[in-house]
C-alpha positions in Angstrom: 0.0 0.1 0.2 1.4 3.5 -0.8 1.3 6.2 1.7 -1.9 7.2 1.1 -4.8 5.2 2.6 -6.6 3.7 0.1 -10.4 3.9 0.4 -13.3 1.5 1.2 -14.8 -0.3 -1.8 -18.5 1.3 -2.6 -20.6 -0.7 -4.2 -24.3 0.4 -5.1 -26.8 -2.8 -5.5 -30.1 -1.7 -7.5 -32.4 -4.0 -7.9 -36.6 -3.8 -7.4 -36.9 -6.4 -4.5 -36.3 -5.1 -1.3 -35.2 -8.2 0.6 -32.8 -9.2 -2.0 -31.0 -6.1 -2.4 -31.0 -5.3 1.3 -29.5 -9.1 1.8 -27.0 -8.1 -0.7 -26.4 -5.3 1.4 -25.7 -7.2 4.5 -23.4 -9.5 3.2 -20.6 -7.0 1.9 -21.2 -4.5 4.7 -20.1 -7.8 6.6 -16.9 -7.9 4.6 -15.8 -4.4 5.2 -17.2 -2.9 2.0 -18.9 0.3 1.6 -22.9 0.1 0.1 -25.5 1.9 -1.3 -28.7 0.4 -1.9 -31.2 1.7 -4.1 -34.2 0.1 -4.6 -35.7 1.0 -8.0 -34.5 2.5 -10.8 -35.3 6.3 -10.0 -33.2 6.6 -6.9 -30.4 5.3 -9.1 -29.2 9.4 -10.4 -29.3 10.4 -6.4 -27.6 7.4 -5.2 -24.5 7.5 -8.1 -24.4 11.3 -7.4 -24.1 10.8 -3.3 -22.2 7.9 -3.4 -19.7 7.0 -6.6 -19.6 3.4 -6.7 -16.6 2.1 -7.9 -18.6 -1.4 -8.9 -22.8 -1.6 -9.2 -24.6 -5.0 -9.1 -28.0 -4.5 -10.9 -30.6 -7.0 -10.8 -31.3 -8.9 -14.7 -34.7 -9.2 -13.7 -35.6 -5.6 -12.8 -38.3 -4.3 -15.0 -39.1 -1.2 -17.1 -36.6 1.1 -17.6 -34.4 -2.0 -19.0 -31.3 -2.6 -17.4 -29.6 -1.0 -20.3 -31.1 2.2 -19.8 -30.3 2.2 -15.8 -26.7 1.7 -16.7 -26.9 5.0 -19.2 -28.4 6.6 -15.8 -25.5 5.4 -14.1 -22.7 6.2 -16.7 -24.1 9.9 -17.5 -24.5 10.9 -13.4 -20.4 9.5 -12.4 -18.5 12.1 -12.7 -15.1 11.2 -10.9 -14.7 7.6 -13.0 -17.2 4.6 -14.4 -18.1 2.2 -11.7 -18.0 -1.7 -13.1 -21.6 -2.6 -13.6 -22.6 -5.9 -13.4 -25.9 -7.3 -13.7 -26.9 -9.9 -11.5 -29.6 -13.4 -11.7 -31.4 -15.3 -9.2 -31.0 -17.3 -7.5 -28.1 -15.1 -5.9 -24.4 -17.1 -5.5 -23.4 -15.1 -2.2 -19.8 -16.6 -2.7 -19.5 -15.5 -6.4 -21.1 -11.8 -5.9 -18.1 -11.9 -3.2 -15.7 -12.6 -5.4 -16.8 -10.7 -8.5 -16.4 -7.6 -5.9 -13.7 -8.0 -3.8 -11.6 -8.1 -7.7 -12.4 -4.9 -8.3 -10.1 -2.3 -6.9 -11.0 1.1 -5.4 -10.7 4.3 -7.4 
């Protein structure tokens, strides 16, 4: 590590099912990761501006707007850097999610 302290990894979890989003948030926080959740596409722009994520976990089965539209909104509102956007499908594999998230380096 350099002389500067590296900030913690930031993850934005986006989905339409409150329980799934919250459970992913709990899982990631238990690993020391900073997490913000958004249950619905309308919350995404504000969440991205207030909490610039390193990675976004986006529910693939989320209803309209499509995942592509949500991804475009994320990239439009990210001013510091473009996050990694990864779609997730159910059933969720917690080990695979953790492996994916921990492979991302905070910017």
